[in-house]
PyMOL CGO cylinders between C-alpha atoms (Angstrom):
from pymol import cmd
from pymol.cgo import CYLINDER

trace = [
    CYLINDER, 0.00, 0.00, 0.00, 0.99, 3.58, -0.58, 0.3, 1, 1, 1, 1, 1, 1,
    CYLINDER, 0.99, 3.58, -0.58, 1.97, 5.41, 2.61, 0.3, 1, 1, 1, 1, 1, 1,
    CYLINDER, 1.97, 5.41, 2.61, 2.68, 9.02, 3.53, 0.3, 1, 1, 1, 1, 1, 1,
    CYLINDER, 2.68, 9.02, 3.53, 6.13, 10.06, 4.74, 0.3, 1, 1, 1, 1, 1, 1,
    CYLINDER, 6.13, 10.06, 4.74, 4.91, 9.49, 8.30, 0.3, 1, 1, 1, 1, 1, 1,
    CYLINDER, 4.91, 9.49, 8.30, 3.80, 5.92, 7.55, 0.3, 1, 1, 1, 1, 1, 1,
    CYLINDER, 3.80, 5.92, 7.55, 0.04, 6.56, 7.31, 0.3, 1, 1, 1, 1, 1, 1,
    CYLINDER, 0.04, 6.56, 7.31, -2.12, 5.31, 4.47, 0.3, 1, 1, 1, 1, 1, 1,
    CYLINDER, -2.12, 5.31, 4.47, -2.71, 7.81, 1.66, 0.3, 1, 1, 1, 1, 1, 1,
    CYLINDER, -2.71, 7.81, 1.66, -6.35, 8.78, 1.01, 0.3, 1, 1, 1, 1, 1, 1,
    CYLINDER, -6.35, 8.78, 1.01, -6.55, 6.50, -2.05, 0.3, 1, 1, 1, 1, 1, 1,
    CYLINDER, -6.55, 6.50, -2.05, -5.56, 3.47, 0.06, 0.3, 1, 1, 1, 1, 1, 1,
    CYLINDER, -5.56, 3.47, 0.06, -8.10, 4.37, 2.76, 0.3, 1, 1, 1, 1, 1, 1,
    CYLINDER, -8.10, 4.37, 2.76, -10.84, 4.66, 0.12, 0.3, 1, 1, 1, 1, 1, 1,
    CYLINDER, -10.84, 4.66, 0.12, -10.03, 1.14, -1.18, 0.3, 1, 1, 1, 1, 1, 1,
    CYLINDER, -10.03, 1.14, -1.18, -10.64, -0.25, 2.30, 0.3, 1, 1, 1, 1, 1, 1,
    CYLINDER, -10.64, -0.25, 2.30, -14.13, 1.21, 2.72, 0.3, 1, 1, 1, 1, 1, 1,
    CYLINDER, -14.13, 1.21, 2.72, -17.39, -0.49, 1.80, 0.3, 1, 1, 1, 1, 1, 1,
    CYLINDER, -17.39, -0.49, 1.80, -20.92, 0.45, 2.69, 0.3, 1, 1, 1, 1, 1, 1,
    CYLINDER, -20.92, 0.45, 2.69, -24.06, 2.29, 1.73, 0.3, 1, 1, 1, 1, 1, 1,
    CYLINDER, -24.06, 2.29, 1.73, -23.91, 4.88, -1.02, 0.3, 1, 1, 1, 1, 1, 1,
    CYLINDER, -23.91, 4.88, -1.02, -26.48, 6.97, 0.84, 0.3, 1, 1, 1, 1, 1, 1,
    CYLINDER, -26.48, 6.97, 0.84, -28.64, 6.77, 3.93, 0.3, 1, 1, 1, 1, 1, 1,
    CYLINDER, -28.64, 6.77, 3.93, -32.11, 5.26, 3.67, 0.3, 1, 1, 1, 1, 1, 1,
    CYLINDER, -32.11, 5.26, 3.67, -35.24, 5.65, 5.71, 0.3, 1, 1, 1, 1, 1, 1,
    CYLINDER, -35.24, 5.65, 5.71, -37.72, 3.09, 6.94, 0.3, 1, 1, 1, 1, 1, 1,
    CYLINDER, -37.72, 3.09, 6.94, -40.71, 3.02, 9.23, 0.3, 1, 1, 1, 1, 1, 1,
    CYLINDER, -40.71, 3.02, 9.23, -40.98, 0.31, 11.87, 0.3, 1, 1, 1, 1, 1, 1,
    CYLINDER, -40.98, 0.31, 11.87, -43.66, -0.48, 14.41, 0.3, 1, 1, 1, 1, 1, 1,
    CYLINDER, -43.66, -0.48, 14.41, -47.33, -1.34, 14.22, 0.3, 1, 1, 1, 1, 1, 1,
    CYLINDER, -47.33, -1.34, 14.22, -48.06, -0.01, 10.72, 0.3, 1, 1, 1, 1, 1, 1,
    CYLINDER, -48.06, -0.01, 10.72, -51.52, -1.63, 10.70, 0.3, 1, 1, 1, 1, 1, 1,
    CYLINDER, -51.52, -1.63, 10.70, -52.73, 0.49, 13.62, 0.3, 1, 1, 1, 1, 1, 1,
    CYLINDER, -52.73, 0.49, 13.62, -52.93, 3.63, 11.49, 0.3, 1, 1, 1, 1, 1, 1,
    CYLINDER, -52.93, 3.63, 11.49, -51.67, 5.57, 14.50, 0.3, 1, 1, 1, 1, 1, 1,
    CYLINDER, -51.67, 5.57, 14.50, -48.46, 7.54, 13.85, 0.3, 1, 1, 1, 1, 1, 1,
    CYLINDER, -48.46, 7.54, 13.85, -47.58, 7.24, 17.55, 0.3, 1, 1, 1, 1, 1, 1,
    CYLINDER, -47.58, 7.24, 17.55, -47.10, 3.47, 17.02, 0.3, 1, 1, 1, 1, 1, 1,
    CYLINDER, -47.10, 3.47, 17.02, -44.41, 4.11, 14.40, 0.3, 1, 1, 1, 1, 1, 1,
    CYLINDER, -44.41, 4.11, 14.40, -40.70, 4.82, 14.56, 0.3, 1, 1, 1, 1, 1, 1,
    CYLINDER, -40.70, 4.82, 14.56, -38.98, 6.58, 11.64, 0.3, 1, 1, 1, 1, 1, 1,
    CYLINDER, -38.98, 6.58, 11.64, -35.40, 5.36, 11.21, 0.3, 1, 1, 1, 1, 1, 1,
    CYLINDER, -35.40, 5.36, 11.21, -32.67, 6.68, 8.93, 0.3, 1, 1, 1, 1, 1, 1,
    CYLINDER, -32.67, 6.68, 8.93, -29.80, 4.23, 8.49, 0.3, 1, 1, 1, 1, 1, 1,
    CYLINDER, -29.80, 4.23, 8.49, -26.58, 3.60, 6.57, 0.3, 1, 1, 1, 1, 1, 1,
    CYLINDER, -26.58, 3.60, 6.57, -23.65, 1.23, 6.88, 0.3, 1, 1, 1, 1, 1, 1,
    CYLINDER, -23.65, 1.23, 6.88, -19.91, 1.79, 6.57, 0.3, 1, 1, 1, 1, 1, 1,
    CYLINDER, -19.91, 1.79, 6.57, -17.00, -0.48, 7.31, 0.3, 1, 1, 1, 1, 1, 1,
    CYLINDER, -17.00, -0.48, 7.31, -13.28, -0.01, 6.81, 0.3, 1, 1, 1, 1, 1, 1,
    CYLINDER, -13.28, -0.01, 6.81, -10.64, -2.69, 6.55, 0.3, 1, 1, 1, 1, 1, 1,
    CYLINDER, -10.64, -2.69, 6.55, -7.86, -2.11, 9.00, 0.3, 1, 1, 1, 1, 1, 1,
    CYLINDER, -7.86, -2.11, 9.00, -4.21, -1.62, 8.14, 0.3, 1, 1, 1, 1, 1, 1,
    CYLINDER, -4.21, -1.62, 8.14, -1.92, -4.38, 9.35, 0.3, 1, 1, 1, 1, 1, 1,
    CYLINDER, -1.92, -4.38, 9.35, 1.74, -3.66, 8.50, 0.3, 1, 1, 1, 1, 1, 1,
    CYLINDER, 1.74, -3.66, 8.50, 2.54, -7.40, 8.67, 0.3, 1, 1, 1, 1, 1, 1,
    CYLINDER, 2.54, -7.40, 8.67, -0.37, -8.26, 6.36, 0.3, 1, 1, 1, 1, 1, 1,
    CYLINDER, -0.37, -8.26, 6.36, -1.21, -5.16, 4.26, 0.3, 1, 1, 1, 1, 1, 1,
    CYLINDER, -1.21, -5.16, 4.26, -3.65, -7.06, 2.02, 0.3, 1, 1, 1, 1, 1, 1,
    CYLINDER, -3.65, -7.06, 2.02, -5.66, -8.67, 4.83, 0.3, 1, 1, 1, 1, 1, 1,
    CYLINDER, -5.66, -8.67, 4.83, -9.34, -8.86, 3.99, 0.3, 1, 1, 1, 1, 1, 1,
    CYLINDER, -9.34, -8.86, 3.99, -11.93, -6.74, 5.73, 0.3, 1, 1, 1, 1, 1, 1,
    CYLINDER, -11.93, -6.74, 5.73, -13.20, -8.91, 8.57, 0.3, 1, 1, 1, 1, 1, 1,
    CYLINDER, -13.20, -8.91, 8.57, -16.39, -6.92, 9.08, 0.3, 1, 1, 1, 1, 1, 1,
    CYLINDER, -16.39, -6.92, 9.08, -19.69, -7.42, 7.33, 0.3, 1, 1, 1, 1, 1, 1,
    CYLINDER, -19.69, -7.42, 7.33, -23.24, -6.18, 7.78, 0.3, 1, 1, 1, 1, 1, 1,
    CYLINDER, -23.24, -6.18, 7.78, -26.84, -7.04, 6.95, 0.3, 1, 1, 1, 1, 1, 1,
    CYLINDER, -26.84, -7.04, 6.95, -29.73, -4.64, 6.50, 0.3, 1, 1, 1, 1, 1, 1,
    CYLINDER, -29.73, -4.64, 6.50, -33.40, -5.46, 5.98, 0.3, 1, 1, 1, 1, 1, 1,
    CYLINDER, -33.40, -5.46, 5.98, -35.19, -2.18, 6.54, 0.3, 1, 1, 1, 1, 1, 1,
    CYLINDER, -35.19, -2.18, 6.54, -38.72, -3.50, 6.18, 0.3, 1, 1, 1, 1, 1, 1,
    CYLINDER, -38.72, -3.50, 6.18, -40.88, -6.65, 6.15, 0.3, 1, 1, 1, 1, 1, 1,
    CYLINDER, -40.88, -6.65, 6.15, -38.29, -8.82, 7.86, 0.3, 1, 1, 1, 1, 1, 1,
    CYLINDER, -38.29, -8.82, 7.86, -39.82, -12.17, 8.79, 0.3, 1, 1, 1, 1, 1, 1,
    CYLINDER, -39.82, -12.17, 8.79, -42.98, -11.32, 6.79, 0.3, 1, 1, 1, 1, 1, 1,
    CYLINDER, -42.98, -11.32, 6.79, -43.99, -8.63, 9.26, 0.3, 1, 1, 1, 1, 1, 1,
    CYLINDER, -43.99, -8.63, 9.26, -45.02, -5.19, 8.07, 0.3, 1, 1, 1, 1, 1, 1,
    CYLINDER, -45.02, -5.19, 8.07, -43.06, -2.74, 10.18, 0.3, 1, 1, 1, 1, 1, 1,
    CYLINDER, -43.06, -2.74, 10.18, -40.37, -5.30, 11.06, 0.3, 1, 1, 1, 1, 1, 1,
    CYLINDER, -40.37, -5.30, 11.06, -36.68, -4.67, 10.38, 0.3, 1, 1, 1, 1, 1, 1,
    CYLINDER, -36.68, -4.67, 10.38, -33.35, -6.32, 11.17, 0.3, 1, 1, 1, 1, 1, 1,
    CYLINDER, -33.35, -6.32, 11.17, -29.90, -4.72, 11.21, 0.3, 1, 1, 1, 1, 1, 1,
    CYLINDER, -29.90, -4.72, 11.21, -26.70, -6.60, 12.07, 0.3, 1, 1, 1, 1, 1, 1,
    CYLINDER, -26.70, -6.60, 12.07, -22.94, -6.04, 12.12, 0.3, 1, 1, 1, 1, 1, 1,
    CYLINDER, -22.94, -6.04, 12.12, -20.58, -9.00, 12.11, 0.3, 1, 1, 1, 1, 1, 1,
    CYLINDER, -20.58, -9.00, 12.11, -17.07, -8.36, 13.44, 0.3, 1, 1, 1, 1, 1, 1,
    CYLINDER, -17.07, -8.36, 13.44, -14.80, -11.20, 12.38, 0.3, 1, 1, 1, 1, 1, 1,
    CYLINDER, -14.80, -11.20, 12.38, -11.63, -12.12, 14.25, 0.3, 1, 1, 1, 1, 1, 1,
    CYLINDER, -11.63, -12.12, 14.25, -8.75, -14.55, 13.73, 0.3, 1, 1, 1, 1, 1, 1,
    CYLINDER, -8.75, -14.55, 13.73, -7.12, -15.65, 10.48, 0.3, 1, 1, 1, 1, 1, 1,
    CYLINDER, -7.12, -15.65, 10.48, -10.47, -16.60, 8.89, 0.3, 1, 1, 1, 1, 1, 1,
    CYLINDER, -10.47, -16.60, 8.89, -12.65, -14.01, 10.62, 0.3, 1, 1, 1, 1, 1, 1,
    CYLINDER, -12.65, -14.01, 10.62, -13.79, -12.62, 7.29, 0.3, 1, 1, 1, 1, 1, 1,
    CYLINDER, -13.79, -12.62, 7.29, -15.17, -16.06, 6.34, 0.3, 1, 1, 1, 1, 1, 1,
    CYLINDER, -15.17, -16.06, 6.34, -16.97, -16.37, 9.68, 0.3, 1, 1, 1, 1, 1, 1,
    CYLINDER, -16.97, -16.37, 9.68, -18.48, -12.87, 9.39, 0.3, 1, 1, 1, 1, 1, 1,
    CYLINDER, -18.48, -12.87, 9.39, -19.62, -13.54, 5.81, 0.3, 1, 1, 1, 1, 1, 1,
    CYLINDER, -19.62, -13.54, 5.81, -21.11, -16.91, 6.83, 0.3, 1, 1, 1, 1, 1, 1,
    CYLINDER, -21.11, -16.91, 6.83, -23.08, -15.31, 9.69, 0.3, 1, 1, 1, 1, 1, 1,
    CYLINDER, -23.08, -15.31, 9.69, -24.25, -12.49, 7.43, 0.3, 1, 1, 1, 1, 1, 1,
    CYLINDER, -24.25, -12.49, 7.43, -25.56, -14.99, 4.89, 0.3, 1, 1, 1, 1, 1, 1,
    CYLINDER, -25.56, -14.99, 4.89, -27.09, -17.48, 7.34, 0.3, 1, 1, 1, 1, 1, 1,
    CYLINDER, -27.09, -17.48, 7.34, -28.31, -15.69, 10.48, 0.3, 1, 1, 1, 1, 1, 1,
    CYLINDER, -28.31, -15.69, 10.48, -30.95, -13.44, 8.84, 0.3, 1, 1, 1, 1, 1, 1,
    CYLINDER, -30.95, -13.44, 8.84, -32.72, -16.21, 6.88, 0.3, 1, 1, 1, 1, 1, 1,
    CYLINDER, -32.72, -16.21, 6.88, -32.60, -18.55, 9.88, 0.3, 1, 1, 1, 1, 1, 1,
    CYLINDER, -32.60, -18.55, 9.88, -34.11, -15.87, 12.12, 0.3, 1, 1, 1, 1, 1, 1,
    CYLINDER, -34.11, -15.87, 12.12, -36.72, -14.84, 9.54, 0.3, 1, 1, 1, 1, 1, 1,
    CYLINDER, -36.72, -14.84, 9.54, -37.82, -18.48, 9.10, 0.3, 1, 1, 1, 1, 1, 1,
    CYLINDER, -37.82, -18.48, 9.10, -38.11, -18.99, 12.87, 0.3, 1, 1, 1, 1, 1, 1,
    CYLINDER, -38.11, -18.99, 12.87, -40.17, -15.80, 13.24, 0.3, 1, 1, 1, 1, 1, 1,
    CYLINDER, -40.17, -15.80, 13.24, -42.48, -16.87, 10.39, 0.3, 1, 1, 1, 1, 1, 1,
    CYLINDER, -42.48, -16.87, 10.39, -42.87, -20.37, 11.81, 0.3, 1, 1, 1, 1, 1, 1,
    CYLINDER, -42.87, -20.37, 11.81, -43.72, -19.09, 15.30, 0.3, 1, 1, 1, 1, 1, 1,
    CYLINDER, -43.72, -19.09, 15.30, -46.16, -16.50, 13.93, 0.3, 1, 1, 1, 1, 1, 1,
    CYLINDER, -46.16, -16.50, 13.93, -47.83, -19.18, 11.74, 0.3, 1, 1, 1, 1, 1, 1,
    CYLINDER, -47.83, -19.18, 11.74, -48.22, -21.42, 14.80, 0.3, 1, 1, 1, 1, 1, 1,
    CYLINDER, -48.22, -21.42, 14.80, -49.81, -18.57, 16.76, 0.3, 1, 1, 1, 1, 1, 1,
    CYLINDER, -49.81, -18.57, 16.76, -52.15, -17.91, 13.85, 0.3, 1, 1, 1, 1, 1, 1,
    CYLINDER, -52.15, -17.91, 13.85, -53.15, -21.58, 13.60, 0.3, 1, 1, 1, 1, 1, 1,
    CYLINDER, -53.15, -21.58, 13.60, -53.89, -21.59, 17.34, 0.3, 1, 1, 1, 1, 1, 1,
    CYLINDER, -53.89, -21.59, 17.34, -55.97, -18.41, 16.99, 0.3, 1, 1, 1, 1, 1, 1,
    CYLINDER, -55.97, -18.41, 16.99, -57.96, -19.80, 14.03, 0.3, 1, 1, 1, 1, 1, 1,
    CYLINDER, -57.96, -19.80, 14.03, -58.53, -23.11, 15.82, 0.3, 1, 1, 1, 1, 1, 1,
    CYLINDER, -58.53, -23.11, 15.82, -59.94, -21.23, 18.84, 0.3, 1, 1, 1, 1, 1, 1,
    CYLINDER, -59.94, -21.23, 18.84, -62.18, -19.16, 16.54, 0.3, 1, 1, 1, 1, 1, 1,
    CYLINDER, -62.18, -19.16, 16.54, -63.47, -22.34, 14.87, 0.3, 1, 1, 1, 1, 1, 1,
    CYLINDER, -63.47, -22.34, 14.87, -64.14, -24.02, 18.22, 0.3, 1, 1, 1, 1, 1, 1,
    CYLINDER, -64.14, -24.02, 18.22, -65.98, -20.90, 19.41, 0.3, 1, 1, 1, 1, 1, 1,
    CYLINDER, -65.98, -20.90, 19.41, -67.91, -20.76, 16.08, 0.3, 1, 1, 1, 1, 1, 1,
    CYLINDER, -67.91, -20.76, 16.08, -66.53, -17.27, 15.41, 0.3, 1, 1, 1, 1, 1, 1,
    CYLINDER, -66.53, -17.27, 15.41, -66.22, -16.00, 11.88, 0.3, 1, 1, 1, 1, 1, 1,
    CYLINDER, -66.22, -16.00, 11.88, -62.64, -15.94, 10.57, 0.3, 1, 1, 1, 1, 1, 1,
    CYLINDER, -62.64, -15.94, 10.57, -61.43, -12.63, 9.15, 0.3, 1, 1, 1, 1, 1, 1,
    CYLINDER, -61.43, -12.63, 9.15, -60.86, -12.35, 5.40, 0.3, 1, 1, 1, 1, 1, 1,
    CYLINDER, -60.86, -12.35, 5.40, -57.36, -13.50, 4.47, 0.3, 1, 1, 1, 1, 1, 1,
    CYLINDER, -57.36, -13.50, 4.47, -56.94, -15.08, 7.91, 0.3, 1, 1, 1, 1, 1, 1,
    CYLINDER, -56.94, -15.08, 7.91, -54.09, -17.22, 6.62, 0.3, 1, 1, 1, 1, 1, 1,
    CYLINDER, -54.09, -17.22, 6.62, -52.12, -14.35, 5.03, 0.3, 1, 1, 1, 1, 1, 1,
    CYLINDER, -52.12, -14.35, 5.03, -48.92, -13.46, 6.97, 0.3, 1, 1, 1, 1, 1, 1,
    CYLINDER, -48.92, -13.46, 6.97, -50.02, -9.82, 7.22, 0.3, 1, 1, 1, 1, 1, 1,
    CYLINDER, -50.02, -9.82, 7.22, -52.84, -11.01, 9.50, 0.3, 1, 1, 1, 1, 1, 1,
    CYLINDER, -52.84, -11.01, 9.50, -50.76, -13.32, 11.69, 0.3, 1, 1, 1, 1, 1, 1,
    CYLINDER, -50.76, -13.32, 11.69, -50.29, -12.34, 15.34, 0.3, 1, 1, 1, 1, 1, 1,
    CYLINDER, -50.29, -12.34, 15.34, -46.93, -10.85, 16.27, 0.3, 1, 1, 1, 1, 1, 1,
    CYLINDER, -46.93, -10.85, 16.27, -44.63, -12.48, 18.80, 0.3, 1, 1, 1, 1, 1, 1,
    CYLINDER, -44.63, -12.48, 18.80, -44.46, -11.14, 22.32, 0.3, 1, 1, 1, 1, 1, 1,
    CYLINDER, -44.46, -11.14, 22.32, -41.12, -10.05, 23.78, 0.3, 1, 1, 1, 1, 1, 1,
    CYLINDER, -41.12, -10.05, 23.78, -40.26, -13.46, 25.25, 0.3, 1, 1, 1, 1, 1, 1,
    CYLINDER, -40.26, -13.46, 25.25, -41.20, -15.33, 22.08, 0.3, 1, 1, 1, 1, 1, 1,
    CYLINDER, -41.20, -15.33, 22.08, -39.08, -12.95, 19.99, 0.3, 1, 1, 1, 1, 1, 1,
    CYLINDER, -39.08, -12.95, 19.99, -36.14, -13.30, 22.37, 0.3, 1, 1, 1, 1, 1, 1,
    CYLINDER, -36.14, -13.30, 22.37, -36.46, -17.11, 22.19, 0.3, 1, 1, 1, 1, 1, 1,
    CYLINDER, -36.46, -17.11, 22.19, -36.41, -17.23, 18.38, 0.3, 1, 1, 1, 1, 1, 1,
    CYLINDER, -36.41, -17.23, 18.38, -33.42, -14.85, 18.32, 0.3, 1, 1, 1, 1, 1, 1,
    CYLINDER, -33.42, -14.85, 18.32, -31.51, -17.09, 20.71, 0.3, 1, 1, 1, 1, 1, 1,
    CYLINDER, -31.51, -17.09, 20.71, -32.43, -20.22, 18.73, 0.3, 1, 1, 1, 1, 1, 1,
    CYLINDER, -32.43, -20.22, 18.73, -31.37, -18.59, 15.44, 0.3, 1, 1, 1, 1, 1, 1,
    CYLINDER, -31.37, -18.59, 15.44, -27.98, -17.52, 16.80, 0.3, 1, 1, 1, 1, 1, 1,
    CYLINDER, -27.98, -17.52, 16.80, -27.32, -20.99, 18.21, 0.3, 1, 1, 1, 1, 1, 1,
    CYLINDER, -27.32, -20.99, 18.21, -28.35, -22.66, 14.95, 0.3, 1, 1, 1, 1, 1, 1,
    CYLINDER, -28.35, -22.66, 14.95, -26.14, -20.31, 12.91, 0.3, 1, 1, 1, 1, 1, 1,
    CYLINDER, -26.14, -20.31, 12.91, -23.19, -20.98, 15.22, 0.3, 1, 1, 1, 1, 1, 1,
    CYLINDER, -23.19, -20.98, 15.22, -23.70, -24.76, 14.98, 0.3, 1, 1, 1, 1, 1, 1,
    CYLINDER, -23.70, -24.76, 14.98, -23.98, -24.59, 11.18, 0.3, 1, 1, 1, 1, 1, 1,
    CYLINDER, -23.98, -24.59, 11.18, -20.73, -22.61, 11.04, 0.3, 1, 1, 1, 1, 1, 1,
    CYLINDER, -20.73, -22.61, 11.04, -18.94, -25.23, 13.15, 0.3, 1, 1, 1, 1, 1, 1,
    CYLINDER, -18.94, -25.23, 13.15, -20.34, -28.03, 10.96, 0.3, 1, 1, 1, 1, 1, 1,
    CYLINDER, -20.34, -28.03, 10.96, -19.46, -26.35, 7.64, 0.3, 1, 1, 1, 1, 1, 1,
    CYLINDER, -19.46, -26.35, 7.64, -16.20, -27.90, 6.41, 0.3, 1, 1, 1, 1, 1, 1,
    CYLINDER, -16.20, -27.90, 6.41, -15.50, -24.79, 4.26, 0.3, 1, 1, 1, 1, 1, 1,
    CYLINDER, -15.50, -24.79, 4.26, -15.35, -22.51, 7.31, 0.3, 1, 1, 1, 1, 1, 1,
    CYLINDER, -15.35, -22.51, 7.31, -12.14, -22.78, 9.30, 0.3, 1, 1, 1, 1, 1, 1,
    CYLINDER, -12.14, -22.78, 9.30, -13.41, -21.45, 12.63, 0.3, 1, 1, 1, 1, 1, 1,
    CYLINDER, -13.41, -21.45, 12.63, -11.04, -23.26, 14.98, 0.3, 1, 1, 1, 1, 1, 1,
    CYLINDER, -11.04, -23.26, 14.98, -9.23, -20.05, 16.02, 0.3, 1, 1, 1, 1, 1, 1,
    CYLINDER, -9.23, -20.05, 16.02, -11.50, -17.64, 14.16, 0.3, 1, 1, 1, 1, 1, 1,
    CYLINDER, -11.50, -17.64, 14.16, -15.03, -16.42, 14.62, 0.3, 1, 1, 1, 1, 1, 1,
    CYLINDER, -15.03, -16.42, 14.62, -17.33, -13.45, 14.52, 0.3, 1, 1, 1, 1, 1, 1,
    CYLINDER, -17.33, -13.45, 14.52, -19.24, -11.32, 16.96, 0.3, 1, 1, 1, 1, 1, 1,
    CYLINDER, -19.24, -11.32, 16.96, -22.77, -10.36, 15.92, 0.3, 1, 1, 1, 1, 1, 1,
    CYLINDER, -22.77, -10.36, 15.92, -24.35, -7.13, 17.08, 0.3, 1, 1, 1, 1, 1, 1,
    CYLINDER, -24.35, -7.13, 17.08, -27.93, -6.83, 15.91, 0.3, 1, 1, 1, 1, 1, 1,
    CYLINDER, -27.93, -6.83, 15.91, -31.09, -4.82, 16.33, 0.3, 1, 1, 1, 1, 1, 1,
    CYLINDER, -31.09, -4.82, 16.33, -34.47, -6.26, 15.47, 0.3, 1, 1, 1, 1, 1, 1,
    CYLINDER, -34.47, -6.26, 15.47, -37.76, -4.38, 15.32, 0.3, 1, 1, 1, 1, 1, 1,
    CYLINDER, -37.76, -4.38, 15.32, -40.92, -6.44, 15.60, 0.3, 1, 1, 1, 1, 1, 1,
    CYLINDER, -40.92, -6.44, 15.60, -44.31, -4.74, 15.50, 0.3, 1, 1, 1, 1, 1, 1,
    CYLINDER, -44.31, -4.74, 15.50, -46.76, -5.26, 18.28, 0.3, 1, 1, 1, 1, 1, 1,
]
cmd.load_cgo(trace, "trace")
């Protein structure tokens, strides 16, 4: 890499190490079905990561990655999921990339499955009580949302499953490498 007289990276080298959003975006999370603006949160977000400079390994890959789903995560209107994966060790970049590609779909599937089960239970109770089912009762937009404990449980399960899959994947050398995941999930209701 090109360095200044004082040993710092020149601006061109710094620019090569940056990846992220071209511009910030906005999304609305919360209970969008309520029609009440007080139930909504307006969020502006962007992502930026910079590969570090290691004099002993100047071409080391960026070990950070990120995932953004600003709306309809897990089939929920007003749901969003943001995550940063900070890889560490020789193969930290592989671990971060693996988590980025696996954790969100695992979590989304677990949320959908739990919401579908809640909906089936609700419809069964309505049938037993001879209540009329709402139109489109089986459409995900009409499924009940998870409560705080249920959401926490599916998040924990998803992280454990992702970690186990990473350990089992023969293409990921995670013996002395790994990733830390920092995430924020918004779930309406």
